[in-house]
C-alpha positions in Angstrom: -15.3 14.7 -12.1 -14.8 12.5 -15.6 -13.0 9.7 -15.4 -8.9 10.1 -15.9 -6.2 7.9 -16.7 -3.4 8.5 -14.7 -4.5 7.9 -11.5 -5.7 4.5 -12.2 -2.3 4.0 -13.8 -0.9 4.6 -10.4 -2.7 2.2 -8.5 -1.2 -0.8 -11.2 2.0 1.0 -10.2 1.2 0.8 -6.7 0.0 -2.7 -7.4 3.0 -4.1 -9.0 5.2 -2.1 -6.2 3.1 -4.7 -3.4 3.9 -7.9 -5.7 7.3 -6.8 -5.9 7.8 -6.1 -2.1 6.3 -9.4 -1.6 8.5 -11.2 -3.5 11.5 -9.2 -2.3 10.3 -10.2 1.8 10.5 -13.3 0.5 14.1 -13.9 -0.1 15.4 -10.8 2.4 16.4 -11.0 6.1 12.5 -10.3 7.0 10.7 -13.3 7.7 6.9 -11.8 6.9 5.5 -14.0 4.5 4.2 -17.4 4.8 7.4 -19.1 2.0 10.3 -17.0 3.6 14.5 -18.4 2.8 16.6 -17.8 5.0 19.3 -16.0 2.7 22.8 -17.2 2.4 24.3 -14.2 0.2 24.9 -10.4 0.3 21.9 -9.6 -1.9 19.6 -10.5 0.6 20.4 -6.6 2.1 19.7 -4.9 -1.5 16.0 -6.5 -0.9 15.7 -5.4 3.3 16.6 -1.9 1.6 13.5 -2.1 -1.0 11.3 -3.4 1.3 12.3 -0.7 4.1 11.7 2.2 1.4 8.8 0.6 0.3 6.7 0.3 3.8 7.6 4.1 4.2 5.6 5.4 1.5 3.4 2.9 -0.7 0.5 2.1 1.2 0.5 6.2 2.2 0.2 6.7 -1.4 -2.9 3.5 -2.0 -4.7 5.2 0.6 -4.2 8.6 -0.3 -5.6 7.0 -4.3 -8.5 5.6 -2.9 -9.3 8.7 0.0 -9.4 11.3 -3.2 -12.4 9.2 -4.6 -14.4 8.7 -1.3 -16.0 12.4 -1.1 -17.3 12.6 -5.2 -18.9 8.5 -4.8 -20.3 10.0 -1.1 -22.3 12.6 -3.2 -23.8 10.2 -5.8 -25.2 8.1 -3.6 -25.6 9.3 -0.3 -24.2 8.3 3.2 -26.0 5.1 3.5 -25.7 3.9 -0.1 -21.7 4.5 -0.2 -21.5 2.9 2.8 -23.2 0.0 1.0 -21.0 0.0 -1.8 -17.8 0.0 0.0 -19.1 -3.3 2.2 -19.8 -5.3 -1.3 -16.7 -3.9 -2.4 -14.4 -4.3 0.3 -16.1 -6.1 2.8 -16.9 -8.7 0.8 -13.2 -9.9 -1.5 -11.9 -9.5 2.4 -14.3 -12.0 3.3 -13.4 -14.2 -0.1 -10.2 -14.0 0.8 -10.5 -15.6 4.9 -12.1 -17.9 3.2 -11.1 -19.1 0.2 -7.7 -17.6 -0.1 -6.1 -17.5 3.5 -5.7 -21.1 3.4 -3.7 -21.4 0.7 -1.5 -18.5 1.6 -0.6 -19.7 5.1 -0.2 -23.8 4.0 4.0 -23.1 2.9 4.1 -21.7 6.8 3.0 -24.9 8.4 5.4 -26.9 10.3 4.6 -31.1 10.8 5.7 -29.7 14.9 2.7 -27.7 15.0 0.7 -30.9 15.7 -2.4 -29.5 14.1 -4.0 -30.6 11.0 -2.1 -28.2 8.2 -6.1 -27.3 6.9 -7.1 -26.5 10.1 -4.3 -24.4 10.7 -4.5 -22.3 8.4 -7.8 -22.2 8.0 -8.0 -20.5 12.0 -4.4 -18.3 11.6 -6.4 -15.2 12.8 -4.0 -13.0 10.2 -5.9 -11.5 7.2 -2.4 -11.5 4.8 -2.4 -8.2 2.3 -5.4 -7.7 3.1 -5.6 -5.6 5.9 -5.3 -2.7 4.0 -9.0 -3.1 2.5 -10.1 -3.9 6.1 -8.6 -0.6 7.3 -9.7 0.9 4.4 -13.1 0.1 4.8 -12.6 2.0 8.1 -11.5 4.8 7.2 -14.4 5.1 4.4 -17.2 4.2 7.4 -15.4 6.9 9.3 -15.4 9.3 6.7 -19.4 8.2 5.5 -19.9 9.1 9.3 -19.0 11.7 9.1 -20.6 13.5 6.0 -23.7 11.6 7.3 -23.6 15.0 10.3 -23.7 17.1 7.9 -19.6 18.2 7.2 -17.9 17.8 4.0 -20.5 19.1 1.7 -20.3 19.4 -1.9 -17.3 22.3 -3.1 -19.8 23.6 -6.0 -16.5 24.5 -8.3 -12.9 22.6 -7.5 -9.9 24.9 -7.4 -7.0 25.0 -10.3 -4.3 25.3 -7.7 -2.9 22.7 -5.6 -0.5 23.1 -3.1 3.2 23.5 -3.5 6.5 23.1 -2.6 5.4 24.5 0.8 2.3 23.1 1.3 4.0 19.1 0.7 7.1 19.8 3.1 4.8 21.4 6.0 2.4 18.3 5.6 5.9 16.0 5.7 6.9 18.1 8.7 3.3 17.5 10.8 3.6 13.7 9.2 6.5 13.3 11.1 5.7 14.4 14.2 2.6 12.9 14.3 4.4 10.0 13.8 7.0 10.4 16.2 4.3 10.5 19.1 3.0 7.9 17.7 5.7 5.8 17.6 6.3 6.6 21.4 4.0 3.8 21.7 3.8 1.9 18.3 7.7 2.4 17.3 8.5 1.0 13.6 8.5 -2.8 13.3 5.5 -3.2 15.9 2.8 -6.3 14.4 -0.5 -6.2 15.2 -3.1 -8.5 14.1 -5.0 -7.6 11.0 -2.1 -4.3 11.0 1.3 -5.6 10.1 2.9 -2.0 9.9 0.9 -0.1 12.8 3.6 2.2 13.2 2.6 3.6 10.1 -1.1 3.6 11.1 -0.7 7.6 11.4 0.6 7.4 7.8 -2.4 5.6 6.5 -4.9 8.2 8.2 -3.5 11.1 7.2 -2.9 9.8 4.1 -6.7 9.4 3.1 -7.6 12.5 5.2 -5.5 14.3 2.2 -6.3 12.4 -0.7 -10.3 13.6 0.7 -9.6 16.8 0.6 -7.6 17.2 -1.6 -9.9 15.5 -4.2 -12.7 17.5 -3.1 -10.5 20.7 -4.0 -8.7 19.3 -7.5 -4.7 19.3 -6.2 -4.0 16.2 -7.3 -4.7 17.2 -10.7 -3.4 20.4 -10.7 0.1 19.4 -9.1 2.9 21.6 -10.6 5.8 19.9 -12.4 8.0 21.5 -11.0 7.2 21.1 -7.8 7.2 17.1 -9.0 10.3 17.4 -9.9 11.6 19.1 -7.1 10.0 16.7 -4.7 12.3 13.6 -6.5 15.5 15.1 -5.7 14.1 16.0 -1.8 13.0 12.4 -1.9 16.1 10.8 -2.4 17.6 12.6 -0.2 15.1 12.3 2.8 14.8 8.7 1.7 19.0 8.1 2.1 18.7 10.5 5.2 15.9 8.5 6.9 17.9 4.6 5.5 21.3 6.7 7.2 19.8 7.2 10.7 17.8 3.9 10.6 20.6 1.4 9.8 23.4 3.6 12.2 20.5 4.4 15.0 19.0 0.7 15.1 16.4 0.4 18.1 16.4 4.5 19.1 15.8 5.0 15.5 12.5 3.3 15.4 10.6 5.1 18.6 10.3 5.7 22.5 10.7 9.5 22.5 14.3 9.4 21.8 15.9 12.0 19.7 17.5 9.6 16.6 13.2 8.8 16.9 12.7 12.4 16.0 15.1 12.7 13.2 14.0 10.0 11.8 10.4 10.6 11.6 11.2 13.7 10.4 12.9 12.1 7.8 10.4 9.3 7.6 7.6 12.1 6.7 9.6 14.3 4.8 10.3 11.2 2.1 6.9 9.6 2.2 4.7 13.2 1.5 7.7 14.0 -1.7 8.5 11.0 -2.8 4.1 10.3 -2.8 3.8 14.0 -4.4 7.0 13.0 -7.1 4.9 9.8 -7.9 1.7 11.5 -8.7 3.3 14.1 -11.1 5.0 11.2 -13.1 2.1 9.2 -13.6 0.2 11.8 -14.9 3.0 13.1 -17.1 4.0 10.2 -18.5 1.5 7.4 -17.8 -2.0 9.0 -18.6 -2.6 6.3 -21.2 -6.4 4.7 -22.1 -5.3 2.6 -24.7 -6.1 -1.0 -24.4 -3.0 -2.7 -22.3 -3.7 0.4 -20.0 -7.4 -0.8 -19.4 -6.5 -4.8 -18.8 -3.8 -3.4 -16.4 -6.3 -1.0 -14.0 -9.7 -3.4 -14.6 -7.4 -5.8 -13.4 -5.4 -4.5 -10.2 -7.8 -4.7 -7.6 -8.5 -7.9 -8.1 -4.7 -9.0 -8.7 -4.5 -7.2 -4.8 -6.6 -9.7 -3.6 -5.2 -12.6 -5.6 -1.5 -12.1 -5.4 -0.2 -13.5 -1.9 -1.1 -17.6 -2.7 0.3 -16.5 -5.9 3.2 -15.2 -5.0 3.6 -17.7 -2.2 3.6 -20.9 -3.7 5.7 -19.7 -6.9 7.9 -19.3 -4.5 7.5 -23.2 -3.6 8.4 -24.0 -6.9 11.3 -22.0 -6.8 12.8 -23.3 -3.5 14.9 -26.0 -5.6 16.7 -23.2 -7.3 20.2 -22.1 -5.9 21.0 -18.7 -7.0 21.5 -15.4 -5.2 18.6 -13.7 -3.0 18.0 -10.4 -5.6 18.2 -13.2 -8.7 15.6 -15.1 -7.1 13.6 -12.2 -6.0 13.6 -11.2 -10.1 12.8 -14.2 -11.1 9.8 -14.4 -8.9 8.4 -11.7 -9.6 8.5 -11.8 -13.3 6.6 -15.0 -13.3 4.2 -13.9 -10.3 3.1 -10.2 -12.2 1.6 -12.4 -15.2 0.4 -15.4 -13.1 -1.0 -12.9 -10.9 -2.8 -10.7 -13.5 -4.0 -13.7 -15.7 -5.7 -15.2 -12.3 -7.5 -11.5 -12.1 -8.6 -11.5 -15.9 -9.9 -15.3 -15.7 -11.9 -14.2 -12.0 -13.3 -11.0 -13.5 -14.8 -13.0 -16.7 -17.3 -13.8 -13.7 -19.8 -10.6 -14.2 -20.7 -10.8 -10.7 -17.1 -11.2 -9.4 -16.4 -7.8 -12.4 -18.8 -5.9 -10.7 -17.1 -6.0 -7.3 -13.1 -6.4 -8.1 
């Protein structure tokens, strides 16, 4: 498979959304960040909605894009070589974050009433922060390599030139909704596990990775039709609004437990996830298929931005703590500062050749 630009630009877009997501969490009603300001104005509700909508799809899209290129990598390197490469490229940054960046990330959350030494406390917090994604991707990649080692999933001689149409996208969304509804009986949306803060979405992550690997093998993503993407964009708006309405009005009953409302919520959530991902893939292929110097800079440093951004966003938030402004304004200002800071830090650390080979 020759290198094409738009999947890399999709990663850039998703990485930017990750940064925006955590900037929004900082000033939302969701105290899930190491530096968090209690909202004092109504604009925080908009941030809540933004965070909820993002959470419903964007990490699934990350897993799908990541799964896309896994079969080709196993073809080239074999299962053993692929595993060694994944341990280096995923395991290395994960360990670096735990040892060097996690203390910086968690220090803003330390309170003197805890009584511990702040650095010791930050080092011993078991949660890996945003690097849960890297850890889970490593698990999925190892599982795929294990399956390939048994001889299942051999290379396709000639990938197809077609892709699932609207019916296939909707069908996947409904299957995802059904699986999610069953999962939510035991693990409702909002369940927090150490190393997986969004445990309710685990089926989405696994299914999106699997579809990415299957679709990448068969050339699906590169042949998604423009019309399918446009229709999916419209459906994503409708199902997304419907899902938000059910969540807001239904409360805990919409989050899981086998209720009728949770079934409706899961179906709308699955349809939204499937349609918005397809719409984004088609949009980036049509309008962001760029390989100029700026695009290359953004894409080359995107993975490093993901690894580095958490302490940068947290401490920029600390720096803005004295600013009195609406929550939405502060979130937008934080994002405006965080994007160049994160890409600049990524560029700087990747000046070291050994680092650049990993991230």
